[in-house]
C-alpha atoms as an extended CHARMM CRD file, in Angstrom:
* protein
*
        94  EXT
         1         1  MET       CA             70.0720000000      118.4560000000       98.8400000000  PROA      1               0.0000000000
         2         2  GLY       CA             70.4150000000      122.1540000000       99.3270000000  PROA      2               0.0000000000
         3         3  VAL       CA             73.9420000000      123.4990000000       99.5740000000  PROA      3               0.0000000000
         4         4  ASN       CA             73.2110000000      127.0740000000      100.6040000000  PROA      4               0.0000000000
         5         5  LEU       CA             74.5960000000      128.0480000000      104.0460000000  PROA      5               0.0000000000
         6         6  ASN       CA             77.1460000000      125.1810000000      103.8200000000  PROA      6               0.0000000000
         7         7  VAL       CA             74.9610000000      122.8630000000      105.9200000000  PROA      7               0.0000000000
         8         8  THR       CA             75.2670000000      119.7570000000      103.7250000000  PROA      8               0.0000000000
         9         9  SER       CA             78.5960000000      118.1050000000      104.4450000000  PROA      9               0.0000000000
        10        10  LYS       CA             81.0080000000      116.9880000000      101.7560000000  PROA      10              0.0000000000
        11        11  GLU       CA             81.2150000000      113.6100000000      103.5130000000  PROA      11              0.0000000000
        12        12  ALA       CA             77.4430000000      113.0790000000      103.2650000000  PROA      12              0.0000000000
        13        13  LEU       CA             77.5020000000      113.8160000000       99.5340000000  PROA      13              0.0000000000
        14        14  GLU       CA             80.4720000000      111.4610000000       99.0360000000  PROA      14              0.0000000000
        15        15  GLN       CA             78.6500000000      108.6510000000      100.9190000000  PROA      15              0.0000000000
        16        16  LEU       CA             75.6260000000      109.0100000000       98.6700000000  PROA      16              0.0000000000
        17        17  LEU       CA             77.7900000000      108.8660000000       95.5360000000  PROA      17              0.0000000000
        18        18  GLU       CA             79.8760000000      105.9400000000       96.8100000000  PROA      18              0.0000000000
        19        19  ASN       CA             76.6860000000      103.9620000000       97.4570000000  PROA      19              0.0000000000
        20        20  GLY       CA             75.2610000000      104.7250000000       94.0120000000  PROA      20              0.0000000000
        21        21  ILE       CA             72.3200000000      106.6790000000       95.4270000000  PROA      21              0.0000000000
        22        22  GLU       CA             70.7350000000      109.0220000000       92.8930000000  PROA      22              0.0000000000
        23        23  SER       CA             71.0020000000      112.4800000000       94.4200000000  PROA      23              0.0000000000
        24        24  TYR       CA             70.3140000000      116.0380000000       93.3650000000  PROA      24              0.0000000000
        25        25  VAL       CA             72.0110000000      119.1620000000       94.6510000000  PROA      25              0.0000000000
        26        26  VAL       CA             70.0370000000      122.3920000000       94.6360000000  PROA      26              0.0000000000
        27        27  TYR       CA             71.7490000000      125.7550000000       94.7760000000  PROA      27              0.0000000000
        28        28  SER       CA             69.5680000000      128.8340000000       94.9110000000  PROA      28              0.0000000000
        29        29  PRO       CA             71.2380000000      131.9760000000       93.5300000000  PROA      29              0.0000000000
        30        30  ASN       CA             68.3280000000      134.1930000000       94.6160000000  PROA      30              0.0000000000
        31        31  ASN       CA             68.6850000000      133.8510000000       98.4370000000  PROA      31              0.0000000000
        32        32  ILE       CA             65.7960000000      131.3980000000       98.7280000000  PROA      32              0.0000000000
        33        33  ILE       CA             66.8910000000      128.4390000000      100.8350000000  PROA      33              0.0000000000
        34        34  TYR       CA             65.9910000000      124.9140000000       99.6990000000  PROA      34              0.0000000000
        35        35  HSD       CA             64.7920000000      123.5130000000      103.0110000000  PROA      35              0.0000000000
        36        36  PRO       CA             62.4120000000      120.5590000000      102.4890000000  PROA      36              0.0000000000
        37        37  LYS       CA             63.7270000000      117.0890000000      103.0380000000  PROA      37              0.0000000000
        38        38  ILE       CA             62.5470000000      114.4520000000      100.5910000000  PROA      38              0.0000000000
        39        39  TYR       CA             64.0630000000      110.9940000000      100.8320000000  PROA      39              0.0000000000
        40        40  ALA       CA             62.9600000000      108.6610000000       98.0390000000  PROA      40              0.0000000000
        41        41  PHE       CA             63.5800000000      104.9130000000       97.9390000000  PROA      41              0.0000000000
        42        42  GLU       CA             62.7830000000      102.5220000000       95.1110000000  PROA      42              0.0000000000
        43        43  GLY       CA             62.4030000000       98.7680000000       95.2770000000  PROA      43              0.0000000000
        44        44  ASP       CA             61.2770000000       96.2490000000       92.7020000000  PROA      44              0.0000000000
        45        45  GLU       CA             57.6690000000       96.3320000000       93.9040000000  PROA      45              0.0000000000
        46        46  THR       CA             57.3140000000       99.4810000000       95.9980000000  PROA      46              0.0000000000
        47        47  LYS       CA             58.5280000000      103.0530000000       96.2170000000  PROA      47              0.0000000000
        48        48  ARG       CA             58.7380000000      105.0610000000       99.4400000000  PROA      48              0.0000000000
        49        49  ALA       CA             58.9640000000      108.7980000000       99.9650000000  PROA      49              0.0000000000
        50        50  ILE       CA             59.7250000000      110.3280000000      103.3490000000  PROA      50              0.0000000000
        51        51  ILE       CA             58.9350000000      114.0360000000      103.3970000000  PROA      51              0.0000000000
        52        52  GLY       CA             59.5640000000      116.1510000000      106.4480000000  PROA      52              0.0000000000
        53        53  SER       CA             61.7150000000      118.4790000000      108.4510000000  PROA      53              0.0000000000
        54        54  SER       CA             64.5490000000      116.2580000000      109.6700000000  PROA      54              0.0000000000
        55        55  ASN       CA             68.0550000000      116.6190000000      108.2690000000  PROA      55              0.0000000000
        56        56  LEU       CA             70.0230000000      113.4880000000      107.4900000000  PROA      56              0.0000000000
        57        57  THR       CA             72.2610000000      114.0160000000      110.5170000000  PROA      57              0.0000000000
        58        58  GLU       CA             72.5420000000      112.3560000000      113.9230000000  PROA      58              0.0000000000
        59        59  SER       CA             70.7310000000      115.2190000000      115.6440000000  PROA      59              0.0000000000
        60        60  GLY       CA             68.1370000000      115.4930000000      112.8750000000  PROA      60              0.0000000000
        61        61  LEU       CA             67.3300000000      111.8010000000      113.0660000000  PROA      61              0.0000000000
        62        62  PHE       CA             67.7270000000      111.0060000000      116.7680000000  PROA      62              0.0000000000
        63        63  GLN       CA             67.7390000000      114.1430000000      118.9410000000  PROA      63              0.0000000000
        64        64  ASN       CA             65.6170000000      116.9630000000      117.5000000000  PROA      64              0.0000000000
        65        65  ILE       CA             61.8440000000      117.0810000000      117.5560000000  PROA      65              0.0000000000
        66        66  GLU       CA             60.9530000000      116.7290000000      113.8920000000  PROA      66              0.0000000000
        67        67  ALA       CA             57.9050000000      115.8330000000      111.8010000000  PROA      67              0.0000000000
        68        68  SER       CA             57.8170000000      113.6560000000      108.6960000000  PROA      68              0.0000000000
        69        69  VAL       CA             55.3620000000      111.6350000000      106.6740000000  PROA      69              0.0000000000
        70        70  CYS       CA             56.1600000000      108.3190000000      105.0170000000  PROA      70              0.0000000000
        71        71  VAL       CA             54.2580000000      107.4200000000      101.8490000000  PROA      71              0.0000000000
        72        72  ASP       CA             54.4970000000      104.0370000000      100.1380000000  PROA      72              0.0000000000
        73        73  PHE       CA             53.5510000000      103.4630000000       96.5000000000  PROA      73              0.0000000000
        74        74  SER       CA             53.0730000000      100.2260000000       94.6500000000  PROA      74              0.0000000000
        75        75  THR       CA             55.2590000000      100.2980000000       91.5310000000  PROA      75              0.0000000000
        76        76  ALA       CA             52.4720000000       98.5780000000       89.5890000000  PROA      76              0.0000000000
        77        77  MET       CA             50.0210000000      101.3300000000       90.5880000000  PROA      77              0.0000000000
        78        78  MET       CA             52.3330000000      104.2120000000       89.6450000000  PROA      78              0.0000000000
        79        79  LYS       CA             51.1220000000      105.6620000000       86.3460000000  PROA      79              0.0000000000
        80        80  THR       CA             53.3970000000      108.7100000000       86.3550000000  PROA      80              0.0000000000
        81        81  GLU       CA             56.7110000000      109.4170000000       87.9830000000  PROA      81              0.0000000000
        82        82  ILE       CA             56.8290000000      112.4760000000       90.2070000000  PROA      82              0.0000000000
        83        83  ASN       CA             60.0570000000      114.3870000000       89.7090000000  PROA      83              0.0000000000
        84        84  PHE       CA             60.4470000000      116.2820000000       92.9950000000  PROA      84              0.0000000000
        85        85  TYR       CA             63.7500000000      117.7650000000       91.8580000000  PROA      85              0.0000000000
        86        86  LEU       CA             62.1760000000      119.3680000000       88.8020000000  PROA      86              0.0000000000
        87        87  ILE       CA             59.2540000000      120.7410000000       90.8100000000  PROA      87              0.0000000000
        88        88  PHE       CA             61.4300000000      122.4250000000       93.4290000000  PROA      88              0.0000000000
        89        89  THR       CA             63.9860000000      123.6940000000       90.9140000000  PROA      89              0.0000000000
        90        90  THR       CA             61.1780000000      125.3560000000       88.9510000000  PROA      90              0.0000000000
        91        91  ILE       CA             59.8970000000      127.0480000000       92.1070000000  PROA      91              0.0000000000
        92        92  LEU       CA             63.3750000000      128.2610000000       93.1250000000  PROA      92              0.0000000000
        93        93  MET       CA             64.1270000000      129.8510000000       89.7750000000  PROA      93              0.0000000000
        94        94  LYS       CA             61.0270000000      132.0910000000       89.8730000000  PROA      94              0.0000000000
């Protein structure tokens, strides 16, 4: 989650931690805003990534016009793990 502009609420971060959801916070010191939304879910047999524009808020999920793509992966077919956090952090620090 990006924390620039104080958009991500403290309560949302606390909920993620309380539920044991692995989360990453991105702060950009160079005035570049971390804006993509990537929600990743892992099960025993499948992984799912939802990538899009919607914030994890009531309006972002139920009221705004947003666009997202949902991609499912079979855990057995995954040969390498994509670390989205590392990719975006590398881009932000340039």
